[in-house]
C-alpha positions as CSV (number, residue, x, y, z in Angstrom):
1,M,-75.7,2.5,-4.5
2,E,-72.1,2.3,-2.8
3,K,-70.7,5.8,-3.2
4,I,-66.5,5.5,-4.0
5,K,-64.7,7.9,-1.9
6,P,-61.8,9.7,-4.1
7,Q,-58.2,8.7,-3.2
8,F,-56.1,11.2,-2.9
9,R,-52.9,11.6,-3.9
10,P,-49.7,13.0,-1.7
11,N,-48.5,15.8,-2.5
12,L,-44.8,15.6,-4.2
13,Q,-43.4,18.2,-2.7
14,I,-40.8,19.2,-5.5
15,P,-37.8,20.7,-3.8
16,S,-36.5,24.2,-4.8
17,F,-33.3,24.2,-6.3
18,F,-31.0,25.1,-3.3
19,E,-32.4,22.3,-1.6
20,E,-31.2,20.1,-4.8
21,L,-27.7,21.9,-4.7
22,V,-27.0,21.2,-1.1
23,R,-27.9,17.3,-1.1
24,T,-25.7,17.2,-3.8
25,I,-23.0,18.9,-2.5
26,I,-23.2,16.9,1.0
27,F,-23.6,13.6,-1.0
28,V,-20.2,14.4,-3.1
29,I,-18.3,15.0,0.1
30,V,-19.4,11.8,1.8
31,V,-18.7,10.4,-1.3
32,T,-15.5,11.9,-1.3
33,I,-14.4,11.0,2.6
34,L,-15.6,7.2,2.3
35,F,-13.6,6.9,-1.1
36,D,-10.7,8.7,0.9
37,M,-10.7,6.2,3.9
38,A,-11.1,2.6,1.6
39,I,-8.5,4.0,-1.4
40,P,-6.6,6.9,-0.2
41,R,-4.1,8.7,-2.5
42,S,-0.5,9.2,-1.5
43,L,2.6,11.2,-2.9
44,V,5.8,9.3,-3.4
45,D,8.7,11.4,-0.9
46,G,11.8,10.6,-2.0
47,R,13.9,7.9,-3.7
48,S,13.7,4.7,-1.5
49,M,11.4,3.1,-4.2
50,Q,13.5,4.0,-7.3
51,P,13.5,2.8,-10.5
52,T,9.9,1.5,-9.7
53,F,8.8,4.8,-8.5
54,E,10.1,8.2,-8.9
55,D,10.3,11.4,-6.6
56,G,6.9,13.4,-7.0
57,Q,4.2,10.6,-8.6
58,R,1.0,10.3,-7.3
59,L,-0.3,7.0,-6.2
60,I,-3.6,5.1,-5.2
61,V,-4.1,3.0,-2.2
62,S,-6.6,0.4,-1.6
63,R,-7.3,-0.8,1.4
64,L,-9.9,-3.3,0.3
65,H,-7.2,-5.7,-0.1
66,L,-6.3,-6.2,3.3
67,L,-9.8,-6.9,3.9
68,V,-9.8,-9.7,1.4
69,S,-6.9,-10.9,2.1
70,P,-2.9,-10.3,4.1
71,P,-0.3,-8.7,2.1
72,D,1.7,-10.8,-0.5
73,R,5.7,-11.2,-1.3
74,G,6.4,-8.4,-3.8
75,D,3.5,-6.5,-3.0
76,V,4.1,-2.2,-3.2
77,V,2.3,-1.3,0.1
78,V,2.0,1.9,2.1
79,F,2.5,1.5,6.3
80,N,3.1,4.3,9.7
81,S,6.4,4.0,10.6
82,V,7.6,1.8,13.2
83,N,10.2,3.9,14.2
84,P,8.7,5.5,17.5
85,R,10.5,9.0,16.3
86,E,8.1,8.9,13.4
87,P,5.0,8.3,14.7
88,E,3.0,10.1,12.2
89,V,5.2,9.3,9.2
90,M,3.8,7.0,6.2
91,L,6.5,4.8,4.2
92,I,6.0,2.9,1.2
93,K,8.0,-0.2,0.4
94,R,8.0,-3.6,-1.5
95,V,7.1,-6.5,0.8
96,I,9.6,-9.2,1.3
97,G,9.4,-11.3,4.1
98,L,5.7,-12.9,5.3
99,P,4.9,-13.9,8.6
100,G,7.0,-17.1,9.7
101,D,9.9,-16.5,6.7
102,T,13.6,-16.3,7.7
103,I,15.4,-13.2,5.8
104,E,18.6,-13.4,5.4
105,F,21.7,-11.3,3.2
106,R,24.6,-13.2,2.6
107,E,27.4,-11.3,0.6
108,Q,24.9,-8.6,-0.5
109,V,22.7,-11.6,-1.6
110,L,19.3,-11.5,-0.3
111,Y,17.8,-14.8,0.3
112,I,14.6,-15.8,1.5
113,N,14.2,-19.2,3.6
114,G,17.3,-20.3,2.3
115,V,16.7,-19.6,-1.3
116,Q,18.4,-17.3,-3.1
117,I,16.3,-14.9,-4.8
118,D,16.9,-12.8,-8.3
119,E,15.5,-9.3,-8.2
120,D,15.1,-7.7,-11.5
121,Y,13.4,-4.9,-10.1
122,I,15.8,-2.9,-8.2
123,R,18.1,-0.3,-9.1
124,A,20.8,-2.0,-11.1
125,E,23.4,-0.9,-8.9
126,D,25.1,-4.0,-6.3
127,C,23.9,-3.4,-2.5
128,S,27.1,-2.3,-0.5
129,S,28.6,-4.0,2.2
130,S,27.3,-1.0,4.7
131,R,23.6,-0.9,3.4
132,C,23.2,-4.6,3.2
133,P,25.3,-6.7,5.5
134,D,25.5,-10.3,6.0
135,E,22.3,-10.7,8.7
136,L,19.4,-12.7,9.6
137,W,16.2,-11.9,10.7
138,I,13.4,-14.7,11.5
139,L,9.8,-13.3,11.4
140,G,7.1,-13.1,13.8
141,N,3.6,-14.7,13.4
142,D,2.1,-10.7,12.5
143,Q,5.2,-9.5,11.0
144,Y,6.1,-8.3,7.5
145,F,9.8,-7.7,6.4
146,V,9.6,-4.3,4.1
147,M,12.7,-3.0,1.8
148,G,13.1,0.0,-1.1
149,D,13.8,-1.3,-4.1
150,N,16.5,1.3,-4.1
151,R,18.5,-0.7,-1.7
152,N,21.5,1.7,-0.9
153,N,18.8,4.6,-0.4
154,S,16.4,3.3,1.9
155,Q,15.4,2.9,5.6
156,D,13.5,0.1,5.9
157,S,13.1,-3.7,7.8
158,R,17.0,-3.9,7.8
159,R,17.0,-0.8,9.9
160,V,14.1,-0.3,11.6
161,G,13.1,-4.3,11.8
162,P,9.9,-5.7,10.5
163,V,6.5,-3.8,10.6
164,P,3.2,-5.5,12.2
165,F,0.4,-6.5,9.9
166,E,-1.9,-3.2,12.3
167,N,1.1,-0.8,10.4
168,I,-0.1,-1.2,7.3
169,V,-2.4,0.9,5.7
170,G,-3.0,-0.7,2.2
171,R,-1.6,-2.0,-1.0
172,V,-0.3,0.3,-3.6
173,V,-2.9,-0.2,-7.3
174,F,-2.5,2.7,-9.3
175,R,0.0,5.2,-10.3
176,Y,-2.5,8.3,-11.7
177,W,0.4,10.8,-11.8
178,P,2.8,12.0,-14.4
179,I,0.3,11.5,-17.0
180,P,2.5,9.4,-19.2
181,Q,3.2,6.8,-16.8
182,I,-0.3,6.4,-16.0
183,G,-0.9,2.8,-14.8
184,I,-1.7,-0.4,-12.9
185,I,1.1,-1.4,-10.7
186,E,1.8,-5.2,-11.1
187,H,2.6,-7.6,-8.7
188,E,6.4,-8.8,-8.3
189,N,6.1,-12.5,-8.6
190,Y,8.4,-14.7,-6.2
191,P,9.9,-18.5,-6.6
192,A,7.3,-20.9,-4.4
193,L,9.4,-20.4,-0.8
194,N,7.8,-22.6,2.2
195,N,8.1,-20.7,5.5
196,N,10.8,-22.8,7.7
């Protein structure tokens, strides 16, 4: 007669309350760090993006969008300043020109690749001749032309030049403060424009 050996069940150790608490805290910290790396939060400081954003508003920026596709014309992006005197400064502006585009101001009117652009999202006042002088930029393979929506109060590509792709941190996707203005940040559509 064959004997059957009893099978021993492994002892299950039930973690103590303290161990479980420590593991939970570590998990929350790791998830928070990963979330901040992928989707950082940003605070609007200044009036260069009025009327789209006001001083003190809080935004969520997506780095993940840059993994899927490069910035598009009309996107609002956060980027590291190209000004060598501001190495730690991050700015928020709208992408106007893409690599290979020709950006031009003629009589304070914006042209992209020779097409006059109607921008209904910018501040209602006309851009002054000192802030939007007649000038032309031809963008390189890795360059983006960015401007604030408040053209008379924005230090942007008109002053410091195009922004390299490597400086762009992410795309602004959501406003979470103040509460009455919570919402997704819509992408501005432009007419079909061919690169020269």
